[in-house]
C-alpha positions in Angstrom: -31.1 0.7 -5.5 -31.0 0.8 -1.6 -31.3 3.9 0.5 -27.6 4.2 1.1 -26.8 4.2 -2.6 -29.6 6.7 -3.3 -28.2 9.1 -0.6 -24.6 8.9 -1.9 -25.8 9.5 -5.5 -27.6 12.6 -4.2 -24.6 13.9 -2.3 -22.3 13.4 -5.2 -24.7 14.6 -7.9 -22.9 17.0 -10.3 -25.4 19.8 -9.7 -25.4 19.5 -5.9 -21.9 18.5 -5.0 -20.9 22.1 -4.1 -23.4 21.9 -1.2 -21.3 19.2 0.6 -19.1 20.6 3.4 -17.6 17.3 4.5 -18.3 13.7 5.0 -16.7 11.7 7.9 -16.5 8.0 8.1 -16.0 6.4 11.5 -16.7 3.3 13.7 -14.5 0.7 12.1 -15.8 -2.7 11.2 -12.4 -4.4 11.8 -9.7 -3.3 14.2 -7.1 -4.5 11.7 -7.9 -1.6 9.3 -4.8 0.6 9.2 -6.6 4.0 8.9 -8.9 5.0 11.7 -11.1 7.6 10.0 -11.6 8.9 6.5 -13.0 12.3 5.5 -14.2 13.5 2.1 -14.6 17.1 1.1 -14.9 19.2 -2.1 -11.9 21.2 -3.2 -10.9 23.3 -6.2 -7.5 22.3 -7.7 -6.1 24.3 -10.6 -9.6 25.6 -11.3 -11.1 22.1 -11.4 -13.7 21.0 -8.8 -12.7 17.7 -7.2 -13.1 15.8 -4.0 -10.3 15.1 -1.5 -10.2 12.0 0.6 -8.1 12.1 3.8 -7.1 8.8 5.3 -6.3 9.3 9.0 -3.7 6.9 10.4 -2.4 6.8 13.9 0.6 9.0 13.0 -0.1 10.5 9.7 -2.7 11.7 7.2 -2.7 10.7 3.5 -4.7 12.6 0.9 -6.0 11.5 -2.4 -7.9 13.7 -5.0 -10.9 12.2 -6.8 -13.4 13.2 -9.4 -17.1 13.0 -8.4 -17.5 9.4 -9.8 -14.4 8.1 -7.9 -15.5 9.9 -4.7 -19.0 8.3 -4.9 -17.4 4.9 -5.6 -15.0 5.3 -2.6 -17.8 6.3 -0.3 -19.8 3.2 -1.2 -16.7 1.0 -0.6 -15.8 2.6 2.7 -19.3 2.2 4.2 -19.7 -1.3 2.8 -16.3 -2.7 3.9 -14.6 -0.5 6.5 -16.9 1.7 8.5 -20.3 1.5 10.1 -21.1 5.2 10.3 -21.1 8.4 8.2 -21.6 11.9 9.4 -22.4 14.3 6.5 -22.5 18.1 6.7 -24.0 20.0 3.8 -25.0 23.6 3.4 -28.5 22.8 4.5 -28.5 19.8 6.8 -26.7 17.3 9.0 -27.1 13.7 7.9 -26.1 10.7 10.1 -25.9 7.2 8.6 -25.7 4.2 10.9 -24.9 1.2 8.7 -23.9 -1.8 10.8 -25.9 -3.6 8.1 -25.3 -1.6 4.9 -28.4 -3.1 3.3 -30.7 -1.7 6.0 -29.0 1.6 7.1 -30.6 4.1 9.5 -30.5 7.5 8.0 -31.3 10.6 10.1 -31.5 14.1 8.5 -31.6 17.3 10.5 -32.0 20.7 8.8 -29.6 23.5 9.7 -29.5 27.2 9.0 -26.8 29.8 8.6 -24.2 27.3 7.2 -22.6 28.5 4.0 -21.5 26.2 1.2 -17.8 25.2 1.6 -15.3 27.5 -0.2 -13.6 25.4 -2.8 -9.9 26.1 -2.4 -6.8 24.1 -2.1 -3.8 26.0 -0.9 -2.1 23.3 1.3 1.1 21.9 -0.1 1.7 18.2 0.4 4.2 17.6 3.2 6.7 14.9 2.1 9.1 13.1 4.4 11.8 14.1 2.0 10.7 17.6 0.9 11.1 19.2 -2.5 13.4 22.3 -2.6 15.6 20.9 0.1 18.8 19.2 -1.0 19.0 15.4 -0.3 22.3 13.8 -1.1 21.1 10.5 -2.6 18.4 12.1 -4.7 20.9 14.5 -6.1 23.4 11.7 -6.8 20.7 9.6 -8.6 19.6 12.5 -10.7 16.2 13.0 -9.2 17.0 16.4 -7.7 19.2 19.4 -8.7 22.0 20.6 -6.4 19.7 23.2 -4.9 17.1 20.6 -4.0 14.6 21.1 -6.8 13.0 17.9 -8.0 13.3 17.6 -11.8 9.8 17.5 -13.3 10.5 14.3 -15.3 11.3 12.5 -12.0 8.5 13.8 -9.9 6.6 10.5 -10.1 9.6 8.8 -8.7 9.9 11.4 -6.0 6.3 10.8 -5.0 6.8 7.1 -5.0 9.9 7.4 -2.7 7.9 9.4 -0.2 4.9 7.1 -0.4 7.3 4.2 0.4 8.8 6.0 3.3 5.3 6.8 4.7 4.6 3.0 4.7 8.0 2.3 6.3 7.3 4.8 9.0 4.0 3.1 9.7 5.6 -0.3 10.4 8.5 0.8 12.5 6.5 0.1 15.7 6.7 -3.6 14.8 10.5 -3.7 14.8 12.3 -4.4 18.1 12.2 -1.4 20.5 15.6 -2.1 22.0 18.4 -2.5 19.5 21.1 -4.9 20.7 22.4 -5.0 17.2 21.5 -3.1 14.0 18.2 -3.7 12.2 19.0 -6.0 9.3 17.0 -5.2 6.1 17.2 -7.2 2.9 15.9 -5.7 -0.4 15.4 -8.5 -2.9 15.5 -7.4 -6.6 16.7 -3.9 -5.6 17.4 -2.7 -9.2 18.8 0.8 -9.4 17.8 1.1 -5.7 16.1 4.5 -5.4 14.0 3.0 -2.6 16.9 1.2 -1.0 18.9 4.4 -0.7 15.7 6.1 0.6 15.3 3.4 3.3 18.9 4.0 4.4 18.6 7.8 4.3 15.4 7.8 6.3 16.2 5.2 9.0 19.9 6.0 9.5 20.3 9.7 8.7 16.8 11.1 9.6 15.8 8.7 12.4 19.3 7.7 13.8 18.7 3.9 13.8 21.6 1.5 13.6 20.9 -0.5 10.4 22.4 -2.9 8.0 20.8 -3.0 4.5 21.6 -5.5 1.8 20.4 -5.1 -1.7 20.3 -8.1 -4.0 20.0 -8.2 -7.8 20.9 -10.3 -10.8 22.4 -7.4 -12.9 26.2 -7.1 -12.4 26.3 -3.5 -13.8 23.5 -2.4 -11.5 25.2 -3.8 -8.4 28.5 -2.2 -9.3 26.8 1.2 -9.8 24.9 0.9 -6.5 28.0 0.0 -4.5 29.9 2.8 -6.0 27.1 5.3 -5.2 26.8 4.0 -1.6 30.6 4.4 -1.3 30.5 8.0 -2.7 27.7 9.0 -0.3 29.5 7.4 2.7 26.5 5.2 3.4 28.3 2.7 5.7 26.2 -0.4 6.3 24.6 -0.3 2.9 25.8 -3.2 0.7 24.7 -4.5 -2.7 25.3 -8.1 -3.7 25.0 -10.0 -7.0 22.7 -13.1 -6.7 19.4 -14.9 -7.1 16.7 -14.5 -4.6 15.9 -18.2 -4.6 19.5 -19.1 -3.7 20.2 -16.3 -1.1 21.1 -17.5 2.4 21.2 -15.5 5.7 20.9 -16.0 9.4 18.0 -13.5 9.8 16.4 -10.3 8.6 14.2 -8.0 10.6 12.6 -6.6 7.5 12.3 -7.9 4.0 11.5 -5.6 1.1 10.8 -6.9 -2.4 9.5 -4.3 -4.9 8.6 -5.5 -8.4 10.5 -8.8 -8.2 9.3 -10.7 -11.2 6.9 -13.6 -11.0 8.0 -16.3 -8.6 11.0 -14.3 -7.4 8.4 -12.6 -5.1 7.5 -16.0 -3.7 11.0 -16.9 -2.9 11.5 -13.6 -1.1 8.4 -14.2 1.0 9.5 -17.8 1.7 12.9 -16.5 3.0 11.2 -13.8 5.1 9.0 -16.4 6.8 11.9 -18.7 7.3 13.8 -15.9 9.1 10.7 -14.9 11.0 11.1 -11.4 9.7 9.0 -8.9 11.7 8.0 -6.9 8.6 7.5 -7.8 4.9 6.9 -5.1 2.3 6.3 -6.6 -1.2 5.0 -5.2 -4.4 4.6 -8.2 -6.7 5.1 -8.0 -10.5 4.6 -10.1 -13.6 2.4 -12.8 -11.9 2.5 -15.3 -14.8 2.8 -18.6 -12.9 -0.9 -19.4 -12.5 -1.9 -18.2 -16.1 -1.1 -21.7 -17.6 -2.4 -23.6 -14.5 -5.8 -22.2 -13.7 -8.8 -24.4 -14.6 -12.4 -23.7 -13.7 -15.4 -24.5 -15.8 -17.5 -21.8 -14.4 -15.0 -19.1 -15.3 -13.9 -20.5 -18.6 -15.9 -18.1 -20.7 -14.0 -15.3 -19.0 -10.6 -17.0 -19.4 -10.9 -17.0 -23.2 -10.1 -13.3 -23.0 -6.4 -13.3 -22.3 -6.3 -9.9 -20.8 -9.0 -10.8 -18.3 -7.4 -14.1 -17.5 -4.1 -12.4 -16.9 -5.5 -9.8 -14.5 -7.6 -12.4 -12.7 -4.6 -14.7 -12.1 -2.6 -11.7 -10.9 -5.2 -11.1 -8.2 -5.5 -14.8 -7.4 -1.7 -15.1 -7.0 -1.5 -12.2 -4.6 -4.6 -13.4 -2.7 -3.0 -16.8 -2.2 0.2 -15.2 -1.0 -1.6 -13.1 1.5 -3.5 -16.1 2.9 -0.3 -18.2 3.1 1.4 -15.5 5.1 -1.7 -15.3 7.4 -1.4 -19.1 7.9 2.2 -18.5 9.0 1.2 -16.0 11.7 1.4 -12.7 9.9 -1.1 -9.9 9.9 -1.5 -9.0 6.2 -2.9 -6.0 4.4 -3.0 -5.2 0.7 -2.6 -1.5 0.3 -2.1 1.0 -2.6 1.6 1.8 -3.1 1.6 4.3 -6.0 -1.3 5.6 -8.0 -2.2 4.0 -11.3 -0.9 6.9 -13.3 2.7 5.9 -12.4 2.5 2.1 -12.6 -0.2 -0.6 -13.0 1.7 -2.6 -10.4 0.4 -0.7 -7.5 -0.6 -3.2 -4.9 1.7 -3.7 -1.9 1.5 -6.7 0.4 2.2 -5.5 3.9 2.8 -8.2 6.5 3.8 -7.9 10.1 4.6 -10.9 12.3 2.0 -11.4 15.1 3.8 -12.3 18.3 0.9 -14.5 19.4 -1.4 -15.3 16.5 -4.7 -17.0 17.2 -4.7 -20.6 16.3 -8.2 -20.3 14.9 -7.2 -17.4 12.6 -4.1 -19.4 11.3 -6.2 -22.5 10.7 -8.9 -20.5 8.9 -6.3 -18.9 6.6 -4.8 -22.2 5.7 -8.2 -23.7 5.0 -9.2 -20.8 2.8 -5.9 -21.1 1.0 -6.4 -24.8 0.3 -10.0 -24.2 -0.8 -8.9 -21.6 -3.4 -6.1 -23.8 -4.6 -8.5 -26.7 -5.2 -11.3 -24.6 -6.7 -8.9 -23.1 -9.3 -6.7 -26.2 -9.6 -3.4 -24.3 -9.1 -0.1 -25.0 -7.3 1.7 -21.7 -6.7 5.3 -21.5 -5.6 4.3 -19.9 -2.3 3.1 -23.4 -1.4 6.7 -24.3 -0.7 6.1 -22.6 2.7 4.5 -25.9 3.7 7.6 -28.0 2.9 
């Protein structure tokens, strides 16, 4: 066990955790990391002691509550992967960790006096882009909210998901054209009942005042009819729903492509279309990544593949990793981020890609080489490979 692991185990020890005031992670390892700082502090939530991680982005702060084990695990991950420095305040000392090389950190401890243990309380309410207890027309129409704006308890997970999605959309708006000669065109592949499609329209058009055109595409005729009727009832001009297959859909362009839980290779076809149109922003939450399950071959990992559940999860990660590399090879900056927490859905990884106006040739070539190396190592031919055709 190295010194860094020992220190974090000490900080998050069950018997000592109340002595922590706060922990601040800074000095990014990579400029491409979306959040610029992370803080962890103890809180008391409904009588239960927890830790709260705050991710500080350029324009917003996102909070996540963790138990002591999750907090320790997150701290280990942040210093290993994202940050070079931790400043820790406890009731009795200030601790600075400089970890340009995590395996050989420099740890400085300075005693302090007169500092009380932090008071564990949590009275701040989460501030949502679409708030609870304030009427929102599309949420009322879709049965998420009552007429007075109260979110129905059974739909609260969906309410949080919608707001999380809008936070991500807000974060990528800077990558869309600043001067609008014509409306932003957004295509939502596999839109389903379209909670998030309506949310996208409501946020960009009604709250932000952008001129937009949104097209939702799905294979279910009854769903498309319902969504068009709902859009008409709400007076959402510029929001249209079409019946069709992602693989066959044609368009002249799209500024943003959204594909949330499109099944298996439908996600690939959505990404292929987005790259073909040189879409500035792609937001994709893949689902049901079955394609590589029957293809993957690797003698070293074969003992693991005999367990179907492990093979399935591994091929899901491989599929999305290959998709990310292929988009990087096409000039996109790609991040894999958490979309919704695991308590709501197991499919919680979002592929967030923004088109780099001047990608470095070396980065593009490296991504393509890494993509090809993974393909060969696992002997797979994913549909996303059609981007080379």
